[in-house]
C-alpha positions as protocol buffer text, in pm:
chain_id: "A"
residue {
  index: 1
  type: MET
  ca { x: -610 y: -4730 z: -1496 }
}
residue {
  index: 2
  type: ILE
  ca { x: -723 y: -4538 z: -1190 }
}
residue {
  index: 3
  type: MET
  ca { x: -1063 y: -4379 z: -1221 }
}
residue {
  index: 4
  type: HIS
  ca { x: -1226 y: -4147 z: -974 }
}
residue {
  index: 5
  type: ARG
  ca { x: -1594 y: -4067 z: -980 }
}
residue {
  index: 6
  type: PHE
  ca { x: -1561 y: -3692 z: -950 }
}
residue {
  index: 7
  type: LYS
  ca { x: -1934 y: -3634 z: -901 }
}
residue {
  index: 8
  type: LYS
  ca { x: -1912 y: -3825 z: -574 }
}
residue {
  index: 9
  type: LEU
  ca { x: -1623 y: -3616 z: -443 }
}
residue {
  index: 10
  type: GLU
  ca { x: -1734 y: -3368 z: -180 }
}
residue {
  index: 11
  type: ILE
  ca { x: -1477 y: -3113 z: -300 }
}
residue {
  index: 12
  type: TRP
  ca { x: -1627 y: -3124 z: -648 }
}
residue {
  index: 13
  type: GLN
  ca { x: -1982 y: -3090 z: -512 }
}
residue {
  index: 14
  type: MET
  ca { x: -1890 y: -2798 z: -284 }
}
residue {
  index: 15
  type: SER
  ca { x: -1689 y: -2618 z: -552 }
}
residue {
  index: 16
  type: ARG
  ca { x: -1977 y: -2653 z: -797 }
}
residue {
  index: 17
  type: ILE
  ca { x: -2218 y: -2494 z: -548 }
}
residue {
  index: 18
  type: PHE
  ca { x: -1960 y: -2224 z: -475 }
}
residue {
  index: 19
  type: CYS
  ca { x: -1932 y: -2154 z: -849 }
}
residue {
  index: 20
  type: THR
  ca { x: -2306 y: -2090 z: -874 }
}
residue {
  index: 21
  type: GLU
  ca { x: -2279 y: -1851 z: -577 }
}
residue {
  index: 22
  type: ILE
  ca { x: -2004 y: -1659 z: -757 }
}
residue {
  index: 23
  type: TYR
  ca { x: -2224 y: -1633 z: -1067 }
}
residue {
  index: 24
  type: THR
  ca { x: -2512 y: -1502 z: -856 }
}
residue {
  index: 25
  type: VAL
  ca { x: -2296 y: -1246 z: -675 }
}
residue {
  index: 26
  type: THR
  ca { x: -2123 y: -1121 z: -988 }
}
residue {
  index: 27
  type: SER
  ca { x: -2454 y: -1073 z: -1168 }
}
residue {
  index: 28
  type: ALA
  ca { x: -2501 y: -767 z: -944 }
}
residue {
  index: 29
  type: PHE
  ca { x: -2162 y: -618 z: -1042 }
}
residue {
  index: 30
  type: PRO
  ca { x: -2171 y: -302 z: -1256 }
}
residue {
  index: 31
  type: ASP
  ca { x: -2210 y: -355 z: -1631 }
}
residue {
  index: 32
  type: SER
  ca { x: -1864 y: -205 z: -1677 }
}
residue {
  index: 33
  type: GLU
  ca { x: -1723 y: -513 z: -1500 }
}
residue {
  index: 34
  type: LYS
  ca { x: -1896 y: -766 z: -1726 }
}
residue {
  index: 35
  type: PHE
  ca { x: -1568 y: -841 z: -1903 }
}
residue {
  index: 36
  type: GLY
  ca { x: -1344 y: -748 z: -1611 }
}
residue {
  index: 37
  type: LEU
  ca { x: -1356 y: -865 z: -1253 }
}
residue {
  index: 38
  type: ALA
  ca { x: -1690 y: -1044 z: -1288 }
}
residue {
  index: 39
  type: SER
  ca { x: -1556 y: -1248 z: -1578 }
}
residue {
  index: 40
  type: GLN
  ca { x: -1232 y: -1327 z: -1393 }
}
residue {
  index: 41
  type: LEU
  ca { x: -1421 y: -1447 z: -1086 }
}
residue {
  index: 42
  type: ARG
  ca { x: -1651 y: -1661 z: -1295 }
}
residue {
  index: 43
  type: ARG
  ca { x: -1369 y: -1823 z: -1493 }
}
residue {
  index: 44
  type: ALA
  ca { x: -1168 y: -1896 z: -1181 }
}
residue {
  index: 45
  type: SER
  ca { x: -1470 y: -2041 z: -1000 }
}
residue {
  index: 46
  type: VAL
  ca { x: -1553 y: -2266 z: -1296 }
}
residue {
  index: 47
  type: SER
  ca { x: -1191 y: -2377 z: -1303 }
}
residue {
  index: 48
  type: ILE
  ca { x: -1209 y: -2544 z: -962 }
}
residue {
  index: 49
  type: PRO
  ca { x: -1472 y: -2814 z: -1028 }
}
residue {
  index: 50
  type: SER
  ca { x: -1360 y: -2840 z: -1391 }
}
residue {
  index: 51
  type: ASN
  ca { x: -1001 y: -2924 z: -1298 }
}
residue {
  index: 52
  type: ILE
  ca { x: -1115 y: -3174 z: -1038 }
}
residue {
  index: 53
  type: ALA
  ca { x: -1333 y: -3341 z: -1301 }
}
residue {
  index: 54
  type: GLU
  ca { x: -1059 y: -3340 z: -1564 }
}
residue {
  index: 55
  type: GLY
  ca { x: -800 y: -3467 z: -1319 }
}
residue {
  index: 56
  type: SER
  ca { x: -1023 y: -3757 z: -1222 }
}
residue {
  index: 57
  type: SER
  ca { x: -983 y: -3899 z: -1572 }
}
residue {
  index: 58
  type: ARG
  ca { x: -605 y: -3920 z: -1553 }
}
residue {
  index: 59
  type: ASN
  ca { x: -413 y: -4245 z: -1537 }
}
residue {
  index: 60
  type: SER
  ca { x: -240 y: -4182 z: -1207 }
}
residue {
  index: 61
  type: ASN
  ca { x: -302 y: -4020 z: -873 }
}
residue {
  index: 62
  type: ARG
  ca { x: 4 y: -3807 z: -935 }
}
residue {
  index: 63
  type: ASP
  ca { x: -151 y: -3663 z: -1252 }
}
residue {
  index: 64
  type: PHE
  ca { x: -480 y: -3610 z: -1070 }
}
residue {
  index: 65
  type: GLY
  ca { x: -287 y: -3425 z: -798 }
}
residue {
  index: 66
  type: ARG
  ca { x: -153 y: -3179 z: -1056 }
}
residue {
  index: 67
  type: PHE
  ca { x: -506 y: -3086 z: -1156 }
}
residue {
  index: 68
  type: VAL
  ca { x: -601 y: -3042 z: -791 }
}
residue {
  index: 69
  type: GLU
  ca { x: -302 y: -2805 z: -760 }
}
residue {
  index: 70
  type: ILE
  ca { x: -437 y: -2600 z: -1050 }
}
residue {
  index: 71
  type: ALA
  ca { x: -777 y: -2590 z: -878 }
}
residue {
  index: 72
  type: ILE
  ca { x: -609 y: -2466 z: -558 }
}
residue {
  index: 73
  type: GLY
  ca { x: -439 y: -2191 z: -760 }
}
residue {
  index: 74
  type: SER
  ca { x: -776 y: -2085 z: -898 }
}
residue {
  index: 75
  type: ALA
  ca { x: -914 y: -2072 z: -545 }
}
residue {
  index: 76
  type: TYR
  ca { x: -639 y: -1832 z: -440 }
}
residue {
  index: 77
  type: GLU
  ca { x: -715 y: -1619 z: -746 }
}
residue {
  index: 78
  type: ILE
  ca { x: -1075 y: -1599 z: -631 }
}
residue {
  index: 79
  type: GLU
  ca { x: -970 y: -1501 z: -279 }
}
residue {
  index: 80
  type: THR
  ca { x: -773 y: -1208 z: -419 }
}
residue {
  index: 81
  type: GLN
  ca { x: -1048 y: -1108 z: -660 }
}
residue {
  index: 82
  type: LEU
  ca { x: -1309 y: -1110 z: -382 }
}
residue {
  index: 83
  type: LEU
  ca { x: -1091 y: -875 z: -176 }
}
residue {
  index: 84
  type: ILE
  ca { x: -1052 y: -642 z: -475 }
}
residue {
  index: 85
  type: SER
  ca { x: -1428 y: -658 z: -535 }
}
residue {
  index: 86
  type: THR
  ca { x: -1479 y: -544 z: -177 }
}
residue {
  index: 87
  type: ASP
  ca { x: -1221 y: -267 z: -215 }
}
residue {
  index: 88
  type: LEU
  ca { x: -1419 y: -142 z: -516 }
}
residue {
  index: 89
  type: TYR
  ca { x: -1750 y: -168 z: -323 }
}
residue {
  index: 90
  type: PHE
  ca { x: -1893 y: -432 z: -557 }
}
residue {
  index: 91
  type: LEU
  ca { x: -1930 y: -663 z: -256 }
}
residue {
  index: 92
  type: THR
  ca { x: -2007 y: -592 z: 106 }
}
residue {
  index: 93
  type: GLU
  ca { x: -1737 y: -692 z: 349 }
}
residue {
  index: 94
  type: GLU
  ca { x: -1984 y: -933 z: 508 }
}
residue {
  index: 95
  type: LYS
  ca { x: -2050 y: -1109 z: 176 }
}
residue {
  index: 96
  type: GLN
  ca { x: -1679 y: -1124 z: 95 }
}
residue {
  index: 97
  type: ILE
  ca { x: -1603 y: -1279 z: 435 }
}
residue {
  index: 98
  type: ASN
  ca { x: -1884 y: -1533 z: 390 }
}
residue {
  index: 99
  type: LEU
  ca { x: -1758 y: -1635 z: 46 }
}
residue {
  index: 100
  type: ASN
  ca { x: -1398 y: -1653 z: 165 }
}
residue {
  index: 101
  type: GLN
  ca { x: -1497 y: -1878 z: 455 }
}
residue {
  index: 102
  type: LYS
  ca { x: -1661 y: -2119 z: 210 }
}
residue {
  index: 103
  type: LEU
  ca { x: -1359 y: -2094 z: -17 }
}
residue {
  index: 104
  type: ASP
  ca { x: -1122 y: -2166 z: 276 }
}
residue {
  index: 105
  type: SER
  ca { x: -1314 y: -2486 z: 348 }
}
residue {
  index: 106
  type: ILE
  ca { x: -1283 y: -2593 z: -14 }
}
residue {
  index: 107
  type: ILE
  ca { x: -910 y: -2511 z: -19 }
}
residue {
  index: 108
  type: LYS
  ca { x: -848 y: -2715 z: 297 }
}
residue {
  index: 109
  type: MET
  ca { x: -1039 y: -3008 z: 152 }
}
residue {
  index: 110
  type: MET
  ca { x: -841 y: -2988 z: -172 }
}
residue {
  index: 111
  type: TYR
  ca { x: -510 y: -2989 z: 18 }
}
residue {
  index: 112
  type: HIS
  ca { x: -620 y: -3293 z: 220 }
}
residue {
  index: 113
  type: PHE
  ca { x: -739 y: -3468 z: -95 }
}
residue {
  index: 114
  type: LYS
  ca { x: -416 y: -3391 z: -279 }
}
residue {
  index: 115
  type: ASN
  ca { x: -213 y: -3524 z: 14 }
}
residue {
  index: 116
  type: SER
  ca { x: -419 y: -3843 z: 19 }
}
residue {
  index: 117
  type: LEU
  ca { x: -354 y: -3888 z: -354 }
}
residue {
  index: 118
  type: ASN
  ca { x: 19 y: -3852 z: -292 }
}
residue {
  index: 119
  type: GLN
  ca { x: 9 y: -4122 z: -23 }
}
residue {
  index: 120
  type: ILE
  ca { x: -150 y: -4374 z: -258 }
}
residue {
  index: 121
  type: THR
  ca { x: 80 y: -4293 z: -552 }
}
């Protein structure tokens, strides 16, 4: 059985920090968005480190790679939701750009990690 220590993975650490930033930012969203965009952003941001953690328990690198793919999908959801949040003036353009830059770094790392898993499979 292959076992990865997800807590030691930089992508997990960075995505966990990013998740807390999303929670902080969305806490300033209007109350009317509590169950809308704020909730969507929070769920998608939690999904990234959660899928990395869950994937790390799988029996093969190929299975782990599938969970990393799901995490990448969640990251793209967040990118879209941040743009919409800016369109609706819930976020400043500066804050949205800053968050998207961090997200881009995480996405790139996830792609590299997924590719490395495929090479070992």
